[in-house]
C-alpha positions as CSV (number, residue, x, y, z in Angstrom):
1,M,73.4,-55.9,-16.2
2,S,76.4,-57.9,-17.1
3,E,80.1,-56.9,-16.8
4,R,81.1,-59.3,-19.5
5,G,81.1,-56.7,-22.3
6,W,83.3,-54.1,-20.8
7,R,85.6,-56.6,-19.1
8,A,86.1,-58.4,-22.5
9,F,86.9,-55.0,-24.0
10,L,89.6,-54.4,-21.3
11,A,91.1,-57.9,-22.0
12,A,91.1,-57.5,-25.8
13,D,94.2,-56.9,-27.9
14,G,94.5,-53.9,-30.2
15,V,92.5,-51.4,-28.2
16,D,95.3,-49.6,-26.4
17,D,94.1,-46.2,-27.8
18,W,90.8,-46.6,-25.8
19,V,89.8,-45.8,-22.3
20,V,86.8,-47.6,-20.6
21,L,84.8,-44.9,-18.8
22,H,81.5,-44.8,-17.0
23,G,80.0,-44.1,-20.4
24,G,81.7,-46.9,-22.2
25,A,84.9,-47.0,-24.4
26,A,86.2,-43.7,-25.7
27,A,89.3,-42.4,-27.5
28,V,90.7,-39.0,-28.4
29,F,92.9,-38.6,-31.5
30,R,95.1,-35.5,-32.0
31,V,95.4,-34.0,-35.4
32,P,97.0,-30.7,-36.6
33,T,93.8,-28.7,-37.5
34,L,90.0,-28.6,-37.3
35,A,89.9,-29.5,-40.9
36,D,92.0,-32.6,-40.3
37,A,89.6,-33.6,-37.5
38,A,86.7,-33.2,-39.8
39,R,88.4,-35.3,-42.5
40,L,89.2,-38.0,-39.9
41,A,85.6,-38.0,-38.7
42,S,84.4,-38.5,-42.3
43,A,86.7,-41.4,-42.8
44,I,85.6,-43.0,-39.5
45,A,82.0,-42.6,-40.5
46,D,82.7,-44.9,-43.5
47,V,84.0,-47.7,-41.3
48,P,81.9,-50.8,-41.9
49,D,79.1,-51.6,-39.4
50,I,79.5,-48.2,-37.6
51,E,75.9,-47.1,-38.3
52,G,73.3,-47.6,-35.7
53,V,75.5,-48.8,-32.8
54,G,75.5,-45.5,-30.9
55,V,78.9,-44.1,-31.9
56,H,79.4,-40.4,-31.1
57,L,82.1,-38.2,-32.9
58,G,83.2,-34.8,-31.4
59,I,85.2,-32.5,-33.7
60,S,87.2,-29.6,-32.3
61,D,90.5,-27.8,-33.1
62,G,93.2,-30.3,-33.2
63,R,91.3,-33.3,-31.9
64,L,88.6,-35.8,-32.6
65,S,86.9,-37.6,-29.7
66,V,85.1,-40.9,-30.4
67,R,82.7,-42.6,-28.0
68,L,81.6,-46.1,-28.9
69,T,78.5,-46.1,-26.6
70,R,76.9,-43.6,-24.2
71,D,76.7,-46.2,-21.4
72,L,79.3,-48.7,-20.0
73,W,76.8,-51.5,-19.9
74,L,76.1,-51.3,-23.6
75,L,79.7,-52.4,-24.6
76,D,79.6,-55.7,-26.5
77,D,81.9,-57.9,-28.7
78,E,81.1,-55.8,-31.8
79,H,82.7,-52.8,-30.2
80,V,86.1,-54.4,-29.9
81,D,86.3,-54.9,-33.7
82,L,84.9,-51.4,-34.2
83,A,87.5,-49.8,-31.9
84,R,90.3,-51.6,-33.8
85,A,89.0,-50.5,-37.2
86,I,88.7,-46.8,-36.0
87,S,92.2,-46.9,-34.6
88,A,93.5,-48.2,-37.9
89,V,91.8,-45.4,-39.8
90,A,93.2,-42.8,-37.3
91,R,96.7,-44.2,-37.8
92,A,96.3,-44.1,-41.6
93,H,95.4,-40.4,-41.2
94,G,98.5,-39.6,-39.1
95,A,96.4,-39.0,-35.9
96,T,97.9,-39.6,-32.5
97,P,95.9,-41.2,-29.7
98,D,95.8,-39.2,-26.4
99,R,94.5,-41.3,-23.5
100,G,95.1,-38.4,-21.1
101,A,92.5,-36.3,-22.8
102,V,89.8,-38.9,-22.5
103,Q,87.3,-38.4,-19.7
104,E,83.6,-38.7,-18.7
105,V,82.0,-36.2,-16.4
106,Q,78.7,-37.1,-14.9
107,L,76.4,-35.6,-12.3
108,A,75.4,-38.1,-9.7
109,I,72.0,-37.2,-8.1
110,A,71.4,-39.1,-4.9
111,A,68.0,-40.0,-3.4
112,K,66.3,-42.8,-1.6
113,A,64.5,-45.3,-3.8
114,A,61.0,-43.8,-3.5
115,A,62.4,-40.3,-4.5
116,L,64.6,-41.3,-7.5
117,D,63.3,-39.1,-10.3
118,V,65.3,-39.7,-13.5
119,D,62.3,-38.7,-15.7
120,F,62.4,-35.2,-14.2
121,W,66.1,-34.8,-14.9
122,R,65.8,-36.1,-18.5
123,A,62.9,-33.7,-19.1
124,V,64.4,-30.6,-17.5
125,L,67.8,-31.1,-19.3
126,G,66.3,-32.4,-22.6
127,Y,68.3,-35.6,-22.2
128,D,67.8,-39.1,-23.7
129,E,67.8,-42.4,-21.9
130,A,70.8,-44.6,-22.3
131,S,70.0,-46.9,-19.3
132,D,67.0,-46.9,-16.9
133,D,68.9,-45.0,-14.3
134,N,70.5,-42.2,-16.3
135,G,70.2,-39.5,-18.9
136,V,72.6,-38.4,-21.7
137,D,72.9,-35.3,-23.8
138,P,71.7,-36.2,-27.3
139,L,74.3,-33.8,-28.7
140,G,77.1,-35.3,-26.6
141,H,78.2,-31.9,-25.2
142,G,76.8,-32.0,-21.6
143,S,77.7,-34.3,-18.7
144,S,75.6,-37.4,-18.2
145,V,73.2,-37.6,-15.2
146,W,73.1,-40.7,-13.1
147,M,70.7,-41.6,-10.3
148,Q,72.4,-42.9,-7.2
149,E,70.1,-44.9,-4.8
150,L,70.8,-44.3,-1.2
151,D,70.5,-46.7,1.7
152,E,67.2,-46.0,3.4
153,S,68.9,-46.0,6.8
154,K,71.3,-43.2,5.9
155,L,70.8,-39.5,6.1
156,L,70.9,-37.5,2.9
157,R,73.9,-35.2,3.3
158,H,75.1,-34.6,-0.2
159,A,72.3,-34.8,-2.7
160,M,74.5,-34.3,-5.7
161,H,78.2,-34.7,-6.6
162,V,80.3,-34.9,-9.7
163,D,82.0,-38.1,-11.0
164,V,85.0,-37.8,-13.2
165,S,86.1,-41.0,-15.0
166,V,89.6,-41.0,-16.5
167,A,92.2,-43.4,-17.8
168,R,93.8,-45.5,-15.1
169,E,97.3,-44.1,-15.7
170,H,96.1,-40.5,-15.4
171,A,93.8,-40.7,-12.3
172,R,96.5,-40.0,-9.7
173,A,97.8,-37.0,-11.6
174,R,94.2,-35.6,-11.7
175,V,93.9,-36.1,-7.9
176,E,97.3,-34.4,-7.3
177,A,96.3,-31.4,-9.5
178,A,93.0,-31.1,-7.6
179,L,94.9,-31.1,-4.2
180,A,97.4,-28.6,-5.5
181,A,94.5,-26.3,-6.4
182,G,93.2,-26.4,-2.8
183,G,91.1,-29.5,-2.7
184,R,91.3,-32.2,0.0
185,V,90.8,-35.9,0.2
186,V,87.6,-37.0,1.9
187,V,87.9,-40.8,1.3
188,D,90.7,-42.8,-0.4
189,A,89.9,-46.3,0.9
190,E,89.2,-47.5,-2.6
191,A,92.1,-45.7,-4.3
192,P,93.3,-46.0,-7.0
193,A,89.9,-47.1,-8.2
194,T,88.2,-44.1,-6.7
195,W,89.1,-41.0,-4.7
196,I,86.5,-38.8,-3.1
197,L,87.7,-35.2,-2.9
198,S,86.1,-31.9,-1.9
199,D,86.6,-28.2,-2.4
200,R,87.0,-25.8,0.6
201,A,83.2,-25.4,0.8
202,G,82.7,-29.2,1.1
203,N,81.3,-29.8,-2.4
204,R,82.3,-33.4,-3.3
205,V,83.7,-35.0,-6.5
206,C,84.8,-38.5,-7.2
207,I,87.8,-39.2,-9.4
208,A,87.7,-42.7,-10.7
209,S,90.1,-44.9,-12.6
210,W,87.3,-47.5,-12.6
211,P,86.3,-49.2,-14.8
212,D,89.4,-48.6,-16.9
213,G,91.6,-49.7,-14.1
214,A,89.6,-52.8,-13.3
215,E,91.2,-56.2,-13.7
216,P,90.0,-57.5,-17.0
217,A,88.5,-60.9,-17.1
218,T,89.4,-63.4,-19.8
219,P,86.6,-63.2,-22.4
220,P,84.6,-66.5,-22.4
221,Q,85.3,-68.8,-25.3
222,S,81.7,-69.9,-25.5
223,E,78.3,-68.8,-24.4
224,D,77.5,-72.4,-23.4
225,P,77.0,-72.9,-19.6
226,V,79.9,-74.5,-17.8
227,V,78.8,-77.7,-16.0
């Protein structure tokens, strides 16, 4: 898997409305009513080249969520142009982008290599495959499931945990809210990219500003190899 696609997206101009999550690039647009959200969704559905690239639209009272892909590693050059076009339509409809509302929640299921069982989880949840190590809700309502391969030499202590991927400028506030609600920090060595928190019972959750907070690489000017 190449990082080129999502790093190029982070480096692109004209995509400030969008957050790069574990599931790819996403945006939330605020509108006055459910009917306005439906009208905006209809207009976005008419954007050229939007069909067949995996875009998901979620309509609710006062907001429209847009996901360009269901997996980070599927982001490509075409998604930059698509994000710009969708933002232009949203502005034309008076919608306001809300990066703070954008998030991806996934369940990380840990196992050693021989026991990774993504097919089981797809089957029991009725999920589709986005990449070979995950499953996604075909309706876009439920959290994604990701298989985390453990080092063979380590004991399996926490077989499952929750990952919460948010915009880089909102990650610390999410951590502070969790701590104020009684949580505690388990590991912050990689903050602000990732914090590992737990509740009072020891159940763990990762809050991540990665990949949105990753340093963007300059998109390559050519696919030709550099000698």
